C-alpha positions in Angstrom: 0.0 0.1 -0.2 2.6 2.5 0.7 4.0 1.5 -2.4 0.8 2.8 -4.2 0.6 5.6 -2.3 4.7 6.9 -3.3 3.4 5.7 -6.7 0.0 7.9 -6.5 2.0 10.7 -5.7 4.6 11.1 -8.3 1.9 10.3 -10.8 0.2 13.3 -9.2 3.2 15.7 -10.2 3.6 14.5 -13.3 0.4 15.2 -14.4 0.4 19.0 -12.6 2.9 19.6 -14.3 1.2 18.2 -17.7 -2.2 20.1 -16.4 -0.4 23.8 -16.2 1.4 23.6 -19.5 -2.3 22.9 -20.9 -1.6 19.3 -21.6 -3.9 18.2 -19.6 -7.4 19.3 -18.8 -7.3 18.6 -15.2 -4.7 16.0 -12.6 -7.1 13.3 -12.5 -5.0 11.3 -10.0 -5.9 14.4 -7.6 -10.0 12.6 -7.2 -8.4 9.2 -7.4 -9.1 7.5 -3.8 -6.7 4.5 -2.2 -7.9 1.8 -1.0 -8.3 1.7 3.0 -5.1 0.0 4.4 -5.8 -3.9 4.7 -3.3 -4.4 8.1 -1.3 -8.5 8.1 -0.5 -10.4 10.4 1.9 -9.8 12.7 5.4 -10.4 12.0 6.9 -13.9 12.8 10.6 -13.1 15.0 12.5 -16.0 16.7 13.2 -15.6 20.1 16.6 -16.8 21.2 15.7 -19.9 22.7 14.4 -20.7 18.5 17.8 -19.3 17.0 19.9 -21.5 19.5 17.9 -25.0 18.5 17.9 -23.9 14.5 21.7 -23.2 14.9 22.1 -26.8 17.1 20.2 -28.8 14.3 22.5 -27.2 11.2 26.1 -28.3 10.0 29.5 -26.2 9.6 29.4 -23.8 7.9 25.7 -22.8 7.4 25.3 -23.4 12.1 28.2 -20.5 12.1 26.5 -18.1 9.2 23.0 -18.3 11.2 24.4 -17.3 14.4 26.3 -15.0 12.6 23.6 -13.0 11.1 21.6 -13.0 14.0 24.3 -11.6 16.1 25.2 -9.1 14.0 21.8 -8.0 11.7 24.0 -7.8 8.4 22.0 -9.0 5.4 23.0 -12.4 3.6 24.6 -11.2 0.6 27.0 -9.1 3.4 28.1 -11.5 4.7 28.2 -13.6 2.3 30.5 -11.1 1.0 33.0 -10.3 4.4 36.5 -11.1 3.9 39.2 -11.7 6.3 40.1 -8.2 6.3 37.4 -6.3 6.8 37.5 -8.5 9.9 39.7 -7.2 13.1 38.9 -9.8 16.1 41.7 -7.7 18.1 39.3 -4.2 18.5 35.9 -6.1 17.8 35.1 -4.5 14.4 33.9 -6.1 11.1 33.7 -3.9 8.1 30.9 -3.9 5.3 32.2 -2.7 1.9 30.4 -4.9 -0.4 27.6 -6.9 -1.2 26.9 -10.4 -3.1 23.7 -10.9 -4.9 24.4 -14.6 -7.2 27.6 -14.5 -7.2 28.3 -10.9 -8.8 30.1 -8.1 -6.3 28.6 -5.4 -5.3 29.1 -2.0 -2.9 26.2 -1.7 -1.0 23.5 0.5 -2.5 23.6 3.8 0.1 26.3 5.6 2.2 24.5 3.8 5.3 25.4 0.5 3.5 29.2 1.0 3.7 29.3 0.7 7.7 32.0 -0.2 10.3 30.3 -2.8 12.9 31.6 -3.0 16.6 30.6 -6.7 17.5 30.3 -9.4 20.8 32.3 -12.1 22.4 29.9 -14.7 20.7 30.3 -13.1 17.2 34.1 -12.7 18.0 34.8 -16.5 19.1 32.6 -17.6 16.0 34.5 -15.8 14.0 37.3 -16.9 15.4 36.7 -20.6 15.0 36.0 -20.0 11.5 39.3 -18.4 11.0 42.0 -20.4 9.6 45.8 -20.7 11.0 47.0 -18.7 7.6 45.0 -15.8 6.6 44.2 -14.1 3.5 42.9 -10.9 4.1 41.3 -11.3 0.2 39.7 -14.9 1.5 36.1 -14.6 1.5 35.0 -16.2 4.5 32.4 -18.4 3.4 33.0 -19.6 0.3 33.5 -23.0 -1.4 36.5 -25.2 -1.8 37.0 -22.8 -5.2 36.6 -19.5 -3.2 33.4 -18.6 -4.8 30.8 -17.2 -2.0 28.5 -19.9 -1.3 24.0 -20.2 -2.8 22.5 -18.1 -1.1 19.6 -20.3 -2.2 21.5 -23.2 -1.9 21.6 -23.1 2.0 18.2 -21.7 2.4 16.4 -25.0 0.6 18.8 -27.8 1.7 20.2 -26.4 5.3 18.3 -23.6 6.8 14.2 -24.5 6.0 14.3 -28.3 6.4 16.3 -28.0 9.9 13.3 -25.1 11.2 10.9 -28.2 9.4 12.1 -30.7 12.0 11.9 -28.3 14.7 7.7 -26.9 13.7 9.0 -23.1 12.6 7.7 -22.0 9.8 8.5 -19.0 7.5 12.2 -19.1 8.2 14.1 -17.0 5.6 17.5 -15.1 5.9 15.9 -12.1 6.7 13.3 -13.4 9.3 17.1 -13.8 11.0 18.1 -10.3 10.4 14.7 -9.0 11.7 15.3 -11.5 14.8 18.5 -9.2 15.1 16.4 -5.8 15.7 13.8 -7.7 18.2 16.7 -8.9 20.4 17.6 -5.5 20.6 14.8 -3.5 21.1 14.4 -6.7 24.2 17.4 -5.6 25.6 16.3 -1.7 25.5 18.5 -0.6 23.0 18.1 2.7 21.9 16.2 3.1 18.8 18.7 5.5 17.4 22.1 3.0 18.0 20.1 0.8 15.5 21.2 3.2 12.4 24.9 1.8 12.7 24.8 -1.2 11.6 22.4 -2.8 9.8 21.6 0.4 7.7 18.8 0.5 10.6 20.2 -1.5 12.9 22.5 -1.5 15.3 25.1 -4.7 17.5 27.8 -5.5 20.4 26.8 -6.9 23.2 23.4 -6.6 23.8 21.8 -9.4 21.3 24.4 -11.6 22.8 23.4 -10.6 26.1 19.4 -11.3 25.8 20.6 -13.8 23.6 22.3 -15.9 26.7 19.9 -15.0 29.2 16.6 -16.7 27.8 19.2 -19.7 26.1 20.0 -20.3 29.5 23.9 -20.5 28.3 26.7 -17.5 29.3 29.6 -16.4 27.3 32.4 -14.7 29.6 33.2 -11.5 27.6 37.0 -10.5 26.9 
C-alpha cells in the first residue's frame, strides 16, 4: 500500500505539470481515492531459544552463518561477501564494504550501507573458530572450495528450511534472522537511535548476545 501511495504522489506531480502546460485538462490523480489500508498478520520473529535450537540442528558452516546473521544483523549478501581483511578480532570490529547476489559483487546501495560494526564476544568467538591458521585478507569467510561465495538459495533450501521444518518453525528466511536481531536489541532496551550504525538500520555488540544468553540459559564469558 505504501508503494501505491508513492506511485500516486509521483503521478500526481507529473499530471500537475501537464495541466499547467495545457497538455491535460485536469489532474485526475487528485480525484483518485486509495483503498483503506489492509493490515496483515503480525510479523513472525524467532526467540533466542528458537535461534539456538535452529543453530544446533545445522551443520557447519551453515550453523555459524546462521548465528552470525542474528548476532550481527548483517544482510545475507553482506555476510556472504565478508572477507577476512575486513574483520579485526583484536578490537572487535568488522567493516561492511561490499555485498554479493548470485555471485555478483557490488558495493552497498547507500552510504549508510558502508559501515563499521562493533561485535560482541560470541560473534568474535565464532569468527575466531572459522579463521584459518594462515589468513589471506582477500579470502571470503564463507566460500566454496574454489573461493567463490556460497549460494544463498542452496543454503536456504537445502539446510535452513529443512532444519526449521523439523523444529516446527515456519516462514524462516535469511531476512527473518536479520529481523530477529533487531527484536533482540529492542528486548534489551537498545535505544532506537543506536540502530542506524549497524545494519543500515540496526546496531549490534554485546546487547543481542546478552539477551541471547539470558533467554537460552547459556553464558558467554566477556573477554
